[in-house]
C-alpha positions as CSV (number, residue, x, y, z in Angstrom):
1,X,0.0,0.1,0.1
2,X,1.4,3.2,-1.1
3,X,1.2,4.9,3.0
4,X,2.2,8.5,1.6
5,X,-0.2,9.2,-1.2
6,X,-3.1,7.6,0.7
7,X,-2.3,9.5,4.4
8,X,-1.6,12.8,1.9
9,X,-5.2,12.5,0.5
10,X,-7.0,12.0,3.5
11,X,-5.0,14.7,5.9
12,X,-4.4,17.8,4.4
13,X,-2.2,20.8,6.4
14,X,-5.1,22.0,8.6
15,X,-5.5,18.9,9.5
16,X,-1.9,18.0,10.5
17,X,-1.6,21.7,12.5
18,X,-4.6,20.6,14.5
19,X,-3.5,17.4,15.5
20,X,0.1,18.7,16.2
21,X,-1.8,21.6,19.1
22,X,-3.8,18.3,20.1
23,X,-0.7,16.0,20.8
24,X,0.8,18.9,22.6
25,X,-2.0,18.9,24.8
26,X,-2.3,15.1,25.4
27,X,1.6,14.9,26.0
28,X,1.2,17.6,28.8
29,X,-2.1,16.1,30.5
30,X,-1.6,12.6,29.7
31,X,1.4,10.7,28.1
32,X,3.7,12.4,30.0
33,X,2.6,10.8,33.3
34,X,4.3,7.5,31.6
35,X,7.3,8.9,30.0
36,X,10.0,10.2,32.0
37,X,12.7,12.7,30.6
38,X,15.6,10.1,30.9
39,X,13.9,7.4,29.3
40,X,14.2,5.8,25.9
41,X,11.2,6.4,24.1
42,X,10.3,4.0,20.9
43,X,7.2,5.3,18.6
44,X,5.6,2.3,16.8
45,X,3.8,3.4,14.1
46,X,4.9,6.9,14.5
47,X,3.2,8.3,11.4
48,X,4.0,12.5,11.3
49,X,5.7,12.0,14.8
50,X,3.1,13.8,16.5
51,X,3.9,12.3,20.1
52,X,7.6,12.0,19.6
53,X,8.2,15.6,18.1
54,X,6.3,16.9,21.5
55,X,8.0,14.2,24.1
56,X,10.4,14.9,26.5
57,X,12.6,11.7,26.8
58,X,16.7,11.2,27.0
59,X,16.3,9.7,22.9
60,X,13.4,9.3,20.7
61,X,13.0,6.7,18.3
62,X,10.1,6.5,15.4
63,X,9.7,3.6,13.6
64,X,7.1,3.6,10.4
65,X,7.4,2.6,7.1
66,X,6.0,5.5,5.8
67,X,8.9,7.6,4.1
68,X,7.3,11.2,5.1
69,X,7.8,9.7,8.9
70,X,11.6,11.5,8.3
71,X,10.0,14.6,6.9
72,X,8.0,15.1,9.7
73,X,10.7,14.2,12.9
74,X,11.9,17.2,14.6
75,X,15.4,18.0,15.0
76,X,16.7,15.0,18.0
77,X,14.2,11.9,16.5
78,X,15.9,8.8,15.1
79,X,13.6,7.8,12.2
80,X,13.9,3.8,11.5
81,X,11.8,3.1,8.0
82,X,11.1,-0.3,9.4
83,X,8.2,-3.3,9.9
84,X,7.4,-3.6,13.5
85,X,7.9,-6.7,13.4
86,X,11.6,-6.5,12.9
87,X,13.4,-4.4,15.3
88,X,16.3,-6.0,14.3
89,X,18.2,-2.5,14.9
90,X,17.6,-2.6,19.1
91,X,19.2,-4.4,21.1
92,X,17.2,-6.7,23.7
93,X,16.0,-4.5,27.2
94,X,17.3,-0.6,25.3
95,X,14.1,0.5,25.0
96,X,12.0,2.0,28.7
97,X,8.7,3.0,26.7
98,X,7.3,2.2,23.9
99,X,4.1,3.7,22.4
100,X,1.6,3.3,19.7
101,X,-0.8,5.6,18.6
102,X,-3.8,4.1,16.0
103,X,-1.3,1.7,14.3
104,X,-2.2,-1.8,15.2
105,X,-5.8,-1.7,13.2
106,X,-3.8,-1.2,10.3
107,X,-1.9,-4.7,10.7
108,X,-2.7,-7.3,8.2
109,X,-4.2,-10.3,10.9
110,X,-3.6,-11.0,14.2
111,X,-0.5,-13.3,13.8
112,X,1.4,-10.1,12.9
113,X,0.2,-8.0,15.6
114,X,2.0,-11.4,18.1
115,X,5.0,-10.8,16.4
116,X,5.1,-7.1,17.2
117,X,4.1,-7.5,20.5
118,X,7.1,-10.0,20.9
119,X,9.5,-7.7,19.4
120,X,8.2,-4.7,21.4
121,X,8.8,-7.0,24.6
122,X,12.2,-7.9,23.8
123,X,13.0,-4.7,23.1
124,X,11.9,-3.2,26.4
125,X,13.6,-3.2,29.4
126,X,12.5,-5.6,32.1
127,X,9.7,-3.2,34.0
128,X,8.8,-1.4,30.8
129,X,5.9,-0.5,29.4
130,X,4.1,0.2,26.3
131,X,1.1,2.1,26.0
132,X,-0.9,1.8,22.9
133,X,-4.9,3.8,22.0
134,X,-6.5,2.9,18.7
135,X,-10.0,3.0,17.9
136,X,-12.5,0.5,19.9
137,X,-14.6,-1.8,17.5
138,X,-16.9,-1.8,20.0
139,X,-17.9,1.6,20.3
140,X,-17.6,2.5,17.0
141,X,-18.5,-0.8,15.3
142,X,-19.8,1.3,11.6
143,X,-17.5,4.2,11.5
144,X,-14.1,1.9,12.4
145,X,-14.7,0.0,8.9
146,X,-15.0,3.3,6.8
147,X,-11.1,3.7,6.2
148,X,-9.4,1.5,3.2
149,X,-6.4,0.6,5.3
150,X,-8.0,-0.8,8.8
151,X,-8.1,-4.3,8.6
152,X,-7.6,-5.0,12.3
153,X,-10.7,-5.1,14.5
154,X,-9.6,-4.7,18.3
155,X,-11.0,-3.2,21.4
156,X,-9.6,-2.5,25.3
157,X,-10.2,-6.1,26.0
158,X,-9.3,-7.9,23.1
159,X,-5.6,-6.0,23.1
160,X,-5.3,-6.6,26.4
161,X,-5.8,-10.3,26.0
162,X,-3.2,-10.6,22.9
163,X,-0.7,-9.0,25.7
164,X,-1.0,-11.1,28.4
165,X,-0.9,-13.7,26.1
166,X,2.6,-12.5,25.0
167,X,4.0,-12.2,28.3
168,X,3.1,-8.4,29.4
169,X,1.3,-7.6,32.4
170,X,-1.9,-4.9,31.5
171,X,-1.5,-2.0,34.0
172,X,-4.7,0.2,32.9
173,X,-7.3,-0.8,30.3
174,X,-9.9,1.7,29.3
175,X,-13.1,1.3,26.5
176,X,-13.3,4.5,25.7
177,X,-10.4,7.4,26.6
178,X,-10.5,9.6,23.2
179,X,-12.7,10.7,21.0
180,X,-12.3,8.8,17.6
181,X,-10.5,11.1,15.6
182,X,-9.1,14.1,14.4
183,X,-11.1,13.8,11.2
184,X,-14.1,15.2,12.7
185,X,-17.3,17.3,11.4
186,X,-17.5,19.3,15.0
187,X,-15.4,22.5,15.7
188,X,-11.3,21.9,15.6
189,X,-10.4,24.1,18.3
190,X,-7.5,22.4,20.5
191,X,-9.6,24.5,23.8
192,X,-12.0,21.9,23.3
193,X,-9.6,19.3,23.7
194,X,-8.4,20.7,27.1
195,X,-12.3,20.7,28.1
196,X,-12.7,17.7,26.7
197,X,-9.6,16.0,29.2
198,X,-10.9,17.9,32.0
199,X,-14.3,16.3,32.1
200,X,-13.1,13.0,33.0
201,X,-15.0,11.1,34.2
202,X,-18.6,12.4,33.3
203,X,-17.6,12.8,29.3
204,X,-15.5,10.0,28.7
205,X,-17.4,7.6,28.9
206,X,-20.1,9.3,26.2
207,X,-18.0,10.4,24.2
208,X,-14.6,7.9,24.2
209,X,-14.2,5.7,20.9
210,X,-10.4,4.9,21.7
211,X,-8.8,2.7,23.9
212,X,-6.0,3.2,26.0
213,X,-4.3,0.2,27.3
214,X,-1.1,-0.1,29.6
215,X,1.1,-2.9,30.0
216,X,4.2,-3.4,31.6
217,X,6.8,-6.0,30.4
218,X,7.4,-8.3,34.3
219,X,9.9,-7.1,36.3
220,X,11.4,-10.5,36.5
221,X,11.3,-11.7,32.9
């Protein structure tokens, strides 16, 4: 699949600017709680590096097959154009935190997803975490399939089960953590994102369409 052409058609300059503003807020309000300044961060399926660019970490590594990932990466971000099930450039236990946003659903099948889990598990240090978000098929069964490149239907439950089968200890799982997408007919104002995050737990169960799953590689591994 020609990823560069597909996402170039789906997201215009306005979408990219809005996403950059949203991810800056998400980093400050949410994801910084799992990633320390001294950590090695691996962004699996990094796309346009929205999280990697705003994250504060000692080392930031973005992995994706899309050639545009290199263009979008901020200075200091290491970009590897590689498949997520072949992280040969990383040694065992080299990573503190792995992050993945809206990527697993693009994989062709669960056998491939299991290989990705196995590679993430390998490169994480004992006690390291995987933080994953993505569309929850239980909360958006119709809308979920309205993308040409969505193949693998996942929910918070199925993802947590797959991670447990791969040796991870699941620490947190939320069925509805974030809205479905930045592609929306609603007004796209960054302050709405801050308001949404502040209204937990009232609004999140009603409007949340993306799951959040946090899993740890056991320290005794």
